[in-house]
Backbone as a ProteinNet text record, in pm:
[ID]
protein_1_A
[PRIMARY]
MKNLIRRAGVNKLTPGWKPPAKRARAAVNQVIRFGVVGDSHVGYGNSLAVLKSILPSVVSNGNKRFVIFGGDNAHAGANHGNFAAQRYSDFKQAADSILGPRSIPYKASIGNWETTTRPLFRQYLGRVTGEMNFPGTRGRVRYVWLDNASGSFSQESLRLLKGLDHQHDYIIDFHWPLRVQGITVPSSHVLSQAETDKFFNAIPASVRSHVLAIFTHHAHKFYQKTSNIYIGFPKTKFYVCGCSGAYKCTASGRGYYDATLTFSNNRYSVRARAVNR
[TERTIARY]
-2204.3	-2269.4	-2191.3	-2136.9	-2087.5	-2175.8	-2075	-2155	-2150.7	-2267.3	-2283.7	-2259.3	-2210.5	-2190.7	-2285.2	-2411.7	-2548	-2481.5	-2507.6	-2499	-2595.6	-2744.5	-2816.8	-2873.5	-2899.9	-2949.6	-2873.6	-2718	-2696	-2583.4	-2493.8	-2407.4	-2261.8	-2180.2	-2061.9	-2041.7	-2167.9	-2133.2	-2254.2	-2328.6	-2359.1	-2307.3	-2335.4	-2230	-2222.8	-2084.5	-2082.8	-2051.8	-2094.2	-2063.4	-1903.7	-1931.5	-1794.5	-1776.8	-1678.8	-1691.5	-1724.6	-1761.5	-1771.9	-1623.9	-1661.6	-1490.4	-1481.2	-1347.7	-1315.5	-1283	-1329.6	-1306.1	-1155.9	-1126.7	-956.5	-930.9	-866.4	-768.4	-670.3	-638	-592.4	-434.6	-352.4	-217.9	-120.1	-135.2	-75.5	74.6	162.2	320.9	361.4	316.5	395.5	294.3	306.3	243.4	337.6	356.8	446.7	374	388.2	267.1	391.1	325.8	384.7	248.6	323.8	206.7	195.3	121.2	88.5	39.7	160	134.2	118.3	27.5	-4	3.5	51.8	30.2	69.5	191.6	254	237.9	292.8	255.8	393.5	472	559.5	607.9	567.7	608.7	502	360.4	264.4	237	164.5	122.3	200.2	82.8	166.9	167	163.1	203.6	325.1	453.8	505	493.8	448.1	368.4	264.5	170.3	133.3	158.1	258.6	303.6	390.4	459.9	545.9	443.3	324.1	214.9	168.9	164.9	69.6	208.1	313.4	386.8	451.2	490.9	498.2	336.1	240.9	136.7	156.6	188	214.7	317.2	404.2	511.2	482	399.5	426.2	275.2	206.7	71.7	161.2	159.7	230.9	418.2	441.4	606.8	615.1	626.2	600	725.8	749.2	873.4	920.8	804.2	812	736.2	719	693.7	671.1	529	529.3	466.8	544.9	508	477.9	343.4	257.2	277.1	394.3	382.5	296.7	378.8	337.4	400	509.2	544.1	655.3	650.6	737.8	620.3	551.6	496.7	620.6	672.9	767.4	797.5	634.6	673.6	776.4	785.6	895.2	899.4	743.5	723.2	732.6	833.8	855.7	992.9	1085.2	1213.3	1332.4	1367.3	1470.4	1439.9	1254.5	1233.5	1170	1217.5	1161.8	1291.2	1427	1490.4	1469.7	1451.6	1442	1311.2	1186.1	1086.9	1133.5	1215.1	1265.7	1298.8	1442.5	1517.2	1435.3	1317.1	1251.1	1136.7	1126.9	998.2	1132.3	1262.5	1317.7	1393.7	1388.8	1477.7	1362.3	1218	1114.7	1089.1	1090.5	1117.6	1213.5	1338.8	1422.9	1480.7	1407.2	1424.4	1320.9	1221.4	1095.8	1128.6	1175	1179	1367.3	1424.7	1592.7	1616.6	1549.9	1585.1	1498.1	1428.2	1344.8	1370.1	1493.1	1554.6	1426.9	1354.4	1213.6	1267.6	1273.9	1289.6	1162.6	1228.6	1071.3	1112.4	999.9	1059.3	920.4	945.3	866.6	882	712.9	700.5	662.2	668.7	670.5	539.1	491.6	395.5	382.8	263.6	215	309.3	296	351.1	491.4	580.3	744	749.3	681.5	708.2	799	788	886.9	1005.5	1055.5	1149	1218.8	1221.3	1254.2	1418.8	1525.5	1623.8	1651.9	1587	1565.8	1485.5	1404.6	1340.5	1463.2	1522	1615.7	1711.1	1756.8	1899.1	1846.2	1703.7	1632.4	1567.5	1507.2	1444.3	1465.4	1607.1	1592.5	1529.9	1555.3	1492.2	1321.6	1286.4	1121.9	1051.9	1133.8	1041.3	1176.1	1112.7	1183.6	1111.2	1189.5	1157.2	1222.6	1159.7	1306	1217.6	1286.8	1224	1148.9	1030.1	946.6	1017	1031.4	1146.1	1011.9	1131.4	1069.2	1016.8	1042.8	951	1035.2	1173.2	1293.7	1275	1227.2	1249.7	1112.9	1024.7	887.3	809.5	804	740	813.7	747.2	858.3	764.3	836.9	780.3	792.3	720.5	727.3	653.4	745.9	662	695.4	586.4	573.9	596.9	592.5	594.7	511.6	378.9	270.8	222.9	324.1	293.5	265.6	254.1	201.9	73.3	11.1	-126.3	-110.8	14.3	-17.4	162.3	155.1	235.5	380.9	504.7	631.3	687.1	709.2	766.5	857	919.5	1046.7	907.9	815.8	723.1	646.3	606	528.8	666.3	792.1	892	881.9	891.8	906.4	764.5	643.4	556.4	532	595.5	591	710	787.6	900.8	883.5	798.8	707.1	714.6	719.3	759.7	688.4	644.2	492.7	567.3	739	785	732.2	720.4	696.9	565.3	544.8	386.6	405.7	325.7	381.1	283.9	329.2	297.8	316.3	237.6	276.7	200.2	283.3	242.2	267.2	184	213.3	100.4	111	87.3	-93.3	-139.4	-271.2	-354.3	-498.1	-541.2	-626.1	-621.7	-657.8	-802.2	-860.6	-1000.3	-1080.2	-1136.5	-1216.6	-1368.3	-1411.2	-1533.3	-1603	-1672.5	-1702.5	-1640.6	-1555.6	-1453.7	-1532	-1528.3	-1585.4	-1475.5	-1367.4	-1261.9	-1318.9	-1303	-1329.7	-1233.2	-1343.4	-1288.3	-1149.1	-1171.6	-1006.6	-917.7	-886.2	-815.5	-790.4	-843.3	-843.5	-758.2	-678	-633.5	-785.4	-699.9	-807	-836.2	-889.8	-959.7	-876.7	-795.7	-702.8	-577.3	-534	-427.6	-417.6	-562.7	-630.2	-599.2	-655.6	-585	-483.3	-426.8	-230.1	-169.6	-205.9	-153.7	-178.2	-281.9	-341.6	-303.8	-281.6	-273.2	-114.1	-23.3	113.5	161.3	75.6	114.7	99.6	182.5	182.3	114.2	-5.9	-108.5	-83.1	-10.6	76.9	77.8	125.4	145.8	22.4	-62.6	-173.4	-240.6	-252.5	-296.3	-206.8	-65.9	17.3	26.6	-65.8	-58.5	-146.7	-83.4	-193.7	-232.7	-167.6	-243.5	-186.6	-258.4	-212.4	-256.1	-150.2	-202.6	-178.7	-307.5	-248	-296.9	-302.5	-293.4	-350.6	-321.6	-360.1	-519.4	-575	-766	-776.2	-677.3	-714.8	-788.5	-820.8	-918.8	-931.6	-973.3	-989	-1049.8	-1043.9	-1130.6	-1070.8	-1161.3	-1094	-1216.7	-1137.6	-1212.1	-1106.1	-1223.2	-1058.7	-1082	-1187.9	-1209.3	-1259	-1210.7	-1272	-1257.1	-1133.4	-1084.8	-1064.9	-1057.2	-1043.9	-1050.4	-1087.7	-1087.4	-979.3	-926.5	-803.1	-789.7	-823.4	-764.5	-846.8	-890.5	-1051.4	-993.1	-874.7	-832.2	-712.7	-709.7	-627.1	-713.7	-647.9	-714.1	-668.1	-696.4	-688.1	-722.8	-643.6	-663.3	-599.7	-722.7	-666	-625.9	-527.3	-472.1	-549	-521	-578.7	-459	-471.7	-346.3	-261.5	-148.2	-109.5	-57.6	-137.4	-47.4	-144.5	-140.9	-235.3	-317.6	-270.6	-332.5	-419.2	-519.6	-697.4	-720.8	-715.8	-722.4	-835.3	-977	-1051.3	-1016.9	-1096.1	-1098.8	-1098.6	-1222.8	-1224.3	-1142	-1073.1	-915.6	-804.5	-784.9	-657.3	-607.9	-506.8	-483.3	-369.3	-366	-289	-344.1	-286.8	-345.1	-230.3	-283	-235.5	-241.7	-161.4	-152.2	-86.5	-109.6	-75.5	-63.9	45	112.1	120.7	15.3	0.7	48.7	110.3	153	110	-4.8	-97.4	-116.1	-89.4	-121.5	-70.5	41.8	149.9	112.9	20.9	-11.7	-0.4	34.6	43.8	-61.4	-96.4	-212	-168.7	-304.6	-292.3	-386.7	-410.7	-541.1	-478.6	-568.4	-511.5	-681.4	-586.5	-756.1	-697.6	-786.7	-783.3	-781.9	-699.9	-711.9	-681	-791.6	-768.4	-747.8	-698.6	-625.9	-708.2
-5639	-5584.1	-5484.8	-5453.1	-5364.7	-5221.5	-5108.6	-5016.7	-4896.5	-4884.6	-4845.4	-4697.9	-4614.5	-4470.4	-4431	-4371	-4351.8	-4221.8	-4180.2	-4051.6	-4043.5	-3955.9	-3930	-4077.7	-4140.7	-4334.1	-4387.3	-4372.2	-4436.4	-4476.8	-4609.4	-4641	-4720.6	-4715.7	-4762.7	-4908.7	-4970.7	-5111.5	-5120.7	-4986.3	-5019.5	-5037.9	-5112.6	-5151.3	-5029	-4973.5	-4886.7	-4760.2	-4745.9	-4646	-4594.8	-4455.8	-4358.8	-4267.6	-4252.3	-4115.4	-3977.6	-3883.3	-3763.6	-3708.9	-3664.2	-3592.6	-3430.2	-3427.3	-3313.5	-3259.4	-3105.6	-3006.5	-2934.2	-2931.9	-2886.8	-2785.4	-2759.9	-2630.9	-2568.2	-2456.5	-2401.9	-2382.1	-2406.9	-2418.7	-2292.7	-2255.5	-2127.4	-2154.5	-2084.5	-2130.4	-2036.9	-1906.2	-1783.8	-1684.2	-1601.8	-1493	-1404.5	-1295.6	-1175.7	-1052.9	-1035	-926.3	-774.3	-708.2	-560.8	-440.6	-309.6	-208.8	-93.9	-28.7	81.9	185.5	300.1	415	538.6	634.3	773.4	892.5	1013.9	1118.6	1141.4	1125.4	1125.5	1273.4	1377.6	1514.2	1532.1	1499.6	1519.2	1670.8	1719.5	1868.5	1926.5	1884.9	1937.9	1930.1	2010.5	1970.2	1856.5	1742.9	1611.4	1513.8	1549.5	1412	1313.5	1367.1	1294.7	1189.6	1196.1	1144.3	1010.5	1095.4	979.9	888.1	958.9	797.6	699.3	772.3	670.2	600.1	622.3	560.2	431.2	489.7	385.8	294.4	283	258.5	113.4	133.5	12.6	-123.2	-71.2	-146.4	-201	-98.9	-157.8	-284.3	-282.4	-419.3	-497.5	-502.5	-618.3	-719.9	-625.5	-743.3	-858.6	-948.7	-1016.5	-1018.9	-1103.7	-1088.4	-947.3	-848.7	-750.2	-768	-726.4	-769.7	-641.2	-519.5	-393.8	-328	-176.6	-60.3	69.7	57.2	207.8	312.8	470.3	545.1	619.9	697	738.8	880.8	942	1085.3	1188.7	1293.1	1393.8	1331.2	1294.5	1245.8	1315	1452.1	1592	1670.7	1779.8	1868.2	1989	1961	2028.2	2129	2211.1	2322	2428.5	2466.3	2572.1	2678.4	2685.8	2818.7	2784.9	2656.3	2635.4	2628	2668.9	2749.3	2627.4	2675.6	2617.9	2488.4	2499.6	2378.3	2271.4	2271.1	2163.3	2049.8	2103	1982.1	1920.4	1949.5	1887	1811.7	1829.7	1734.5	1640.8	1630.3	1528.2	1439.2	1528	1447.7	1386.7	1430.9	1357.4	1234	1266.4	1124.6	1030.1	1081.2	974.2	864.9	964.3	895.2	797.6	848.1	752	633.6	627	546.1	421	511.6	374.8	328.5	411.7	364.7	257	249.8	168.5	0.7	82.4	-42.3	-123.1	-26.5	-75.4	-202.9	-189.4	-280.4	-411.4	-429.3	-564.8	-562.2	-478.3	-537.7	-480.7	-420.8	-423.2	-266.1	-278	-177.3	-95.9	20.1	100.2	200.4	252.8	371	443.7	553.9	698	747.7	777.6	838.2	997.4	1098.6	1227	1248	1396.4	1445.8	1546.8	1637	1783.3	1881.1	1833.9	1885.7	1897	1828.2	1774.6	1845	1859.3	1920.2	2029.4	2105.9	2253.4	2231.3	2096.8	2064.4	1924.3	1926.3	1825.3	1782	1907.6	1848.2	1800.2	1824.3	1772.2	1632	1603.2	1507	1396	1428.9	1347.5	1316.3	1417.9	1386.3	1294.1	1305.9	1232.6	1088.9	1099.9	1001.2	945.2	968.4	912.1	988.7	888	899.5	953.9	1041.4	1052.9	986.3	924.4	833.9	677	543	424.9	332.5	209	74.8	0.2	-131.7	-253.9	-360.1	-436.7	-599.5	-561.6	-631.5	-656.9	-725.5	-689.1	-797.1	-957.8	-1040.9	-1184.9	-1249.4	-1179.6	-1228.6	-1255	-1246.5	-1303.3	-1209.4	-1086	-1019.7	-1049.7	-1161.9	-1199.8	-1067.4	-981.2	-850.6	-741.9	-649.4	-477.3	-449.2	-311.2	-201	-41.6	31.9	135.1	217.9	321.5	483.8	539.6	655.3	750.6	924.3	994.6	1154.3	1243.4	1234	1348.2	1424.7	1451.3	1540.5	1682.6	1728	1866.2	1840.8	1748.1	1723.9	1667.2	1636	1571	1470.7	1399.6	1330.9	1338.1	1340.3	1389.7	1303.2	1352.4	1279.1	1162.7	1155.1	1074.5	914.6	1000.3	884.8	824.4	901.2	830.3	750.1	786.6	718.1	561	549.5	425.7	362.2	441.9	331.2	279.8	340.7	292.8	171.2	200.6	90.4	-1.1	-17.5	-185.8	-325.7	-431.3	-516.1	-612.3	-691.1	-799.2	-930.3	-907.4	-1053.9	-1055.5	-954	-880.5	-850.3	-864.3	-806.4	-676.8	-617.3	-470.2	-458.9	-379.5	-277.1	-156.2	-51.1	96.7	201.3	293.4	379.6	515.1	609.6	770.5	837.4	965.4	1025.9	1067.3	1140.1	1200.7	1067.6	1080.8	949.9	964.5	840.8	837.3	908.8	921.9	953.4	839.6	726.4	628.5	610.1	566.5	545.3	501.9	590.4	559.5	627.1	700.3	659	825.6	842	908.4	1009.6	1004.6	1130.4	1234.8	1352.1	1494.8	1544.5	1551.1	1596.9	1675.2	1801.1	1885.2	1748.5	1624.6	1561	1468.3	1454.1	1335.9	1433.7	1354.5	1381	1410.6	1520.9	1543.3	1423.7	1375.4	1279.5	1245.8	1392.3	1349.5	1320.2	1357.8	1294.2	1138	1119.1	985.9	876.4	945.8	859.2	835.6	962.6	990.5	854.4	797.6	708.9	597.5	544.4	434.8	397.9	489.3	508.4	482.5	507.9	525.2	339.7	284.6	111.8	28	2.9	-95	-221	-245.4	-316.2	-466.2	-487	-628.1	-615.7	-552.5	-529.5	-503	-478.4	-411.2	-512.9	-649.9	-757.6	-793.5	-725.1	-743.5	-657.9	-547.5	-429.3	-506.3	-578.4	-627.8	-501.5	-423.5	-296.5	-183.7	-59.1	75.8	102.8	189.1	238.8	418.8	481.9	617.4	671.5	819.4	855.1	1021.1	1120.1	1240.7	1303.8	1218.3	1198.3	1210.3	1152.2	1137	1068.4	989.9	857.1	724	643.4	518.7	512.8	425.2	387.9	293.7	202.2	52.8	39.3	12.5	-53.5	-149.9	-280.1	-441.5	-469.4	-424.3	-467.5	-338.5	-365.3	-287.8	-121.3	-115.7	42.8	138.1	71.6	123.4	55.1	54.9	-30.3	-64	-194	-264.5	-311.8	-290.5	-356.6	-388.3	-490.1	-570.5	-634.7	-680.5	-701.3	-655.5	-508.9	-410.8	-351.3	-377.4	-309.7	-163.5	-93	59.4	62.1	155.7	188.1	301.8	377.4	504.4	481	539.1	502.7	622.1	628.6	699.8	777.6	831.3	936.7	901.6	872.4	866.4	999.6	1123.7	1221.2	1279.9	1414.7	1473.4	1632.5	1607.4	1689.4	1686.6	1737	1713.6	1570.2	1507.7	1360.4	1334.9	1238	1207.8	1095	1024.3	942.7	786.4	803.3	698.8	679.8	805.9	829.2	785.2	750.2	753.3	626.1	568	459.7	405.3	278.3	219.6	128.8	57.3	-66.5	-179.8	-299.1	-439.7	-495.5	-502	-590.2	-678.8	-803.2	-942.7	-935.8	-976.9	-1026.1	-1201.5	-1264	-1411.3	-1438.4	-1579.9	-1616.4	-1736.7	-1789	-1911.7	-1947.4	-2077.7	-2117.4	-2068.9	-2051.3	-1965.2	-1812.3	-1773	-1629.2	-1512.4	-1425.2	-1327.2	-1265.1	-1211.7	-1103.5	-1047	-936.3	-820.8	-821.5	-789.2	-766.1	-662.2	-592.3	-472.2	-465	-453.2	-443	-324	-209.3	-84	-89.1	-80.2	-33.3	87.3	105.5	217.3	265.8	378.5	387.6	548.1
1746.6	1632.6	1590.8	1423.3	1439.3	1439.9	1458.5	1443.7	1307.4	1265.2	1123.5	1139.7	1053.5	1035	930	963.8	845.6	790.2	690.7	659.5	515.1	538.7	447.7	415.2	540.5	458.4	413.2	413.1	333.2	418.9	477.8	544.6	480.8	570.1	502.7	455	469.1	443	307.8	271.5	126.5	-8.6	-83.6	-153.2	-256.6	-303.6	-400.2	-302.3	-161.5	-134	-118.8	-141.6	-146.5	-59.6	7.1	82.2	36.9	99.6	-13.4	-48.9	-139.1	-210.5	-114.3	-102.5	10.3	-89.2	-62.8	-182.2	-145.8	-274	-275.1	-213.6	-162.4	-119.6	-191.5	-215	-298.6	-197.5	-291.9	-230.9	-205.7	-63.1	-31.2	-20.7	-107	-100.6	15.2	-24.3	83.9	144.8	234.2	263.4	308	275.7	301.1	361.5	507.5	570.6	531.8	476.4	527.4	582.5	600.5	629	553.4	583.6	468.8	553.8	601.6	663.3	571	623	527.4	606.3	550	613	758.4	818.7	928.9	964.9	905.9	908.5	1038.7	1037.2	1156.3	1182.1	1267.9	1280.7	1289.7	1278	1321.8	1432.5	1511.9	1635.4	1763.3	1748.4	1843.5	1737.4	1613.7	1507.5	1563.4	1557.6	1578.4	1714.4	1840.8	1919.2	1885.5	1761.9	1745.6	1661.3	1568	1431.7	1567.4	1674.9	1744.8	1830.1	1819.1	1915.8	1802.8	1668	1584	1522.6	1491	1413	1489.2	1617.3	1669.4	1650.3	1694.7	1616.8	1474.2	1403.8	1252.5	1277	1297.1	1290.6	1368.9	1497.4	1604.8	1552.4	1436.8	1414.2	1307.1	1308	1251.3	1186.6	1118.8	1093.1	955.4	1001.7	888.6	807.3	671.3	586.2	515.9	507	448.9	508.2	487.5	543.1	453	390.7	280.5	345.5	331.8	378.9	266.7	262.1	138.7	107	202.7	129.9	256.9	235.6	383.8	529.8	494.3	595.9	679.7	660.8	720.8	674.2	815.9	772.4	714.4	644.8	600.2	452.4	463.8	344.7	343.1	256.3	217.1	331.3	399.5	452.7	609.1	573.9	744.5	792.8	682.8	648.8	763.7	859.4	897.8	1016.5	995.4	1104.1	981.4	865.6	785.8	793.7	789.8	812.6	929.7	1070.8	1179.9	1151.6	1081.7	1087.9	991.6	876.6	810.4	928.5	977.6	1042	1186.3	1245.8	1321.5	1323.5	1172.3	1098.2	1058.4	1018.1	986.7	1149.7	1215.3	1331.9	1407.2	1427.1	1442	1385	1231.2	1145.3	1173.4	1188.9	1195.4	1369.2	1434.3	1589.5	1563.4	1534	1547.8	1441.2	1337.8	1228.3	1228.8	1269	1267	1342.7	1477.8	1510.1	1489.7	1432.8	1391.5	1243.8	1185	1027	926.2	923.4	843.6	773.3	634.6	546.4	516.2	462.2	445.3	356.6	235.7	173.5	162.5	146	167.4	45.7	-8.9	-105.5	-77.7	-175.6	-141.9	-171.6	-73.7	-44.2	-62.4	-130.3	-103.3	-37.7	111.9	235.7	164.6	86.9	114.9	-32.8	-128.3	-300.8	-252.6	-221.3	-217.9	-122.2	-50.6	-14.3	-32.9	-209.4	-249.3	-211.1	-224.9	-144.2	-34.9	66	201	202.3	111.8	114.2	42	-44.1	-120.7	-5.1	103.7	186	280.1	352.1	471	387.4	282.9	258.7	107.3	46	-80.1	-251.7	-330.2	-439.9	-433.2	-494.7	-504.5	-590.8	-712.6	-776.8	-793.4	-792.3	-804.1	-829.4	-850.3	-848.9	-796.3	-699.7	-626.3	-631.9	-604.1	-532.3	-444.4	-435.8	-262.4	-228.1	-89.8	1.7	20.6	-2.4	0.9	-74.7	-211.1	-324	-437	-414.5	-507.3	-618.2	-657	-745	-842.1	-819.1	-874.9	-834.1	-715.8	-696.5	-672.5	-772.5	-782.6	-715.1	-640.6	-598	-646.9	-677.7	-745.8	-691.3	-642	-586	-697.6	-677.6	-808.4	-738.6	-814.2	-773.9	-845.9	-748.1	-795.2	-672	-615	-522.2	-539.8	-683.9	-688.8	-751.4	-761.3	-800.4	-953.9	-1002.2	-1121.4	-1125.5	-1207.7	-1231.8	-1269.2	-1246.8	-1326.8	-1414.7	-1503.3	-1639.1	-1621.2	-1507.7	-1483.7	-1420.7	-1349.6	-1291.2	-1419.3	-1518.2	-1621.8	-1707.2	-1740.9	-1771.6	-1736.4	-1583.2	-1530.1	-1554.5	-1556.4	-1555.3	-1734.2	-1832.7	-1933.8	-1974.6	-1879.4	-1893	-1803.4	-1759.6	-1652.2	-1761	-1730.5	-1809.7	-1750.2	-1818.6	-1791.5	-1748.5	-1698	-1644	-1488.9	-1444	-1300.2	-1260.3	-1131.9	-1075.9	-1013.4	-954.3	-952.9	-822.8	-701.1	-593.1	-646.6	-631.1	-683	-534.2	-512.8	-434.6	-461.6	-472.2	-474.3	-360.4	-383.8	-281.1	-294.5	-397.8	-440.8	-501.8	-488.4	-527.9	-624.4	-704.4	-843.7	-849.3	-956.2	-971.1	-990	-939	-990.7	-983	-1031.1	-1040.4	-889.2	-794.6	-692.6	-619.8	-569.4	-490.6	-401.2	-250.3	-155	-132.1	-158.9	-120.6	-157.9	-64.1	-171.4	-273.6	-339.3	-509.9	-461.1	-387.3	-385.9	-350	-291.5	-260.6	-337.3	-476.9	-558.1	-719.9	-790.2	-903.6	-1006.5	-1120.7	-1211.7	-1298.4	-1399.6	-1444.5	-1559.2	-1622.4	-1708.6	-1607.5	-1551.7	-1481.5	-1446.2	-1406.3	-1379.2	-1524.8	-1630.6	-1764.7	-1800.7	-1778.4	-1800.8	-1740.9	-1609.9	-1521.1	-1608.7	-1601.7	-1636	-1801.6	-1872.9	-2003	-2016.8	-1916.2	-1942.3	-1877.1	-1843.1	-1855.8	-1933.3	-1998.1	-2150.4	-2098.1	-2207.5	-2200.7	-2174.7	-2192.5	-2133	-2000.4	-1914.3	-1759.5	-1688.9	-1726.7	-1712.7	-1590.6	-1617.5	-1554.6	-1467.4	-1449.2	-1341.3	-1233.2	-1241.9	-1141.6	-987.3	-931.7	-809.6	-768.8	-683	-574.5	-606	-603.7	-605.5	-456.6	-377.5	-273.2	-231.8	-249.3	-228	-97.3	-70.8	22	15.4	96.6	87.3	145.3	148	155.3	323.8	438.1	559.1	551.8	500.8	518.8	421.7	468.3	402.7	343	217.4	111.7	17	-21.9	-108.7	-226.9	-372	-428.8	-487.9	-517.7	-525.2	-644.9	-768.5	-880.7	-1000	-1119.2	-1201.1	-1172.6	-1144.4	-1097.4	-1257.4	-1328.6	-1459.7	-1593.2	-1692.7	-1814.6	-1807	-1863.9	-1869.8	-1739.8	-1643.8	-1490.6	-1402.9	-1430.4	-1395.8	-1234	-1209.8	-1089.3	-1015.4	-1017.9	-947	-861.1	-766	-637	-587.5	-572.7	-525.3	-349.2	-312.2	-183.7	-162.8	-102.5	21.7	172.4	176.5	329	400.8	549.1	647.4	696.6	779.9	844.1	953.8	974.6	1112.2	1205.6	1163.1	1240.1	1334.4	1329	1376.7	1335	1204.6	1064.4	1007.3	1067	1010.7	978.1	1084.1	1117.3	1179	1155.8	1219.1	1291.5	1415.1	1458.2	1376.3	1261.5	1187.4	1045.1	1037	943	986.1	1103.1	1134.3	1132.1	1131.3	1140.8	1028.4	985.2	860.7	783	687.3	632.1	680.7	744.4	749.3	613.8	535.7	419.6	399.9	318.8	264.1	148.3	97.4	-19.2	-28	-89.5	-92.1	-209.9	-222.8	-324.5	-309.8	-425.5	-445.5	-580.8	-592.9	-714.5	-826.2	-802.3	-918.9	-912.3	-840.8	-837.7	-745.3	-711.9	-634.7	-619.6	-498.5	-491.8	-307	-344.7	-247.9	-178	-37.5	78.6	165.3	199.7	283.1	370.5	480.2	582.6	709.7	711.6	747.8	929.9	1017.1	1104.8	1183.5	1249.5	1268.6	1458.2	1470.8	1615.9	1668.1
[MASK]
+++++++++++++++++++++++++++++++++++++++++++++++++++++++++++++++++++++++++++++++++++++++++++++++++++++++++++++++++++++++++++++++++++++++++++++++++++++++++++++++++++++++++++++++++++++++++++++++++++++++++++++++++++++++++++++++++++++++++++++++++++++++++++++++++++++++++++++++++++++

């Protein structure tokens, strides 16, 4: 006698029986992993040691293609005088020694502790604003870093935003967080509403659906809002990154984002998971 496989009272020998349709899965064509590190404050206390302990974890989890450093990389205000250059050098040497052997590129935004030492920032870490191809995307996704280190966006940053086009998707990074509805960051560490409006209004209407994610820092804590961060930006994800140093960092705020850029069904999307250390 044949063995019958019964499902809800119907067996395979029942006339007209068909196997249940399988749920279609989205075709994932590419996953690019990257790390986001904020507020290293190298030069303050044992921040250099903290960064050196965190950064290997950032790049050991998955095949990272890129690392974002979100400002206050060096605790290098003008009042630190001759120490400022050494602090930039220490930060760069730490990043190069850990990321270089793995051939992982990185880019640093400028923070409020670096705004008064801009010549040194440019010497060690490059331009304070810019745009580049996001590694691994063949130019379809662009990475944009801006300068709002003083608590307001520079004119060059706004010009850059106004020049974005709808032929690309974008990941944007800058130091001070935007003032979005529901944000839990202390008011003293968030941009004014006027500056927030200035940022969003500078982005052309045709580009707004192409802004995948915005990463910010400065508040030494983790926060994220993944939809409706501003009128006209329903799908843009907004993140505040924790701290990777020793300056005003708490245990719940110290760490980094383990992030992915996924290409699926002809669209890119970003997800980021906070990793506490």
